[in-house]
Steps between C-alpha positions, in 0.01 A plus 500: 500500500570867556857624504640840587606548138140483385395803709401820326758765447322761698564309826137529631347182592133440609440187715175350606447222746538147359201351308547195718405708804193628316393150414560377862295788642220439258491123572503566870208737479310268288552216743390719797196617315409150391507398865269783579267420214471127577455584870217731411347235283511253768338743748226586240432133437473444873260789548288381199467160649439636845234748391334295229116491566337159509263512214280233336651327194295693232608855586860388545593585147373855540701536821818391341505795268531746787804491731438417865763745632427865410811673354685186397534628145630833634763313712617297203514811283698689761756230536548473117534878485764470773693250281505758215594796724791306665638384172488861358658644813789255494570564130473890542737494801744296290476741200523820709798401716820597311861543585706730277875477518672809354862616507427755769190357678319183602122573483216305659160579345184352651129571488200431295300815542737719708855453383775512752859542366801480728847585359830383657835655401723243335813672635399430861454125453785309674403145485294257294359168627293241321257287689333191340288237658443143371236602237715794409790286422275258300324771294789757497351787700600664827529821698777759436589678817691832463635679813501875519704611813410865446133410569604209721251308293472186291330517160323176402437415140269204574451186281682618196603271221870410478613702814875422458496654156317806639760525779783500248317760301456726808866451581605595140283817517629622830724802470774342710464126440824428693347599833173311464491162670312219338402248760366183340249306723627198675 
């Protein structure tokens, strides 16, 4: 388990979303795409039976080699291509969403092709809150919520591993740790 003593001396910490969240999103995408695939297979089988010509017994073997529904292979290929594209997109979104916690800033970097970097001044943060759901408590991930009253805005570090450790780390890096309020979730 991570401890604050094991942190690097330069006090810069890069955090990604939890691997459990990546696996959950991947599994959910594959389940939804499997439903689409099997529904398409069912529709294609129905159309093949509905449009199958009544042929004599001898030419039946020749007719079995050609599909009764034009474009059925293209539909199957398109769905399988969608499987691969969805998996790739989920992994790339996980890789390219990074939170950087520095002594003076909290930086949120997102984007696969076009990178968006938002920086928040550490000195303006007044409160830290951790939110964890049932799965977050089971698999030790959650959302770290930082409040910046200057911007009147909350900063969400979503689905990060070990959020209580990260909250203590942010509190230690804060220039005035005595004024920051750590509000644990109830």
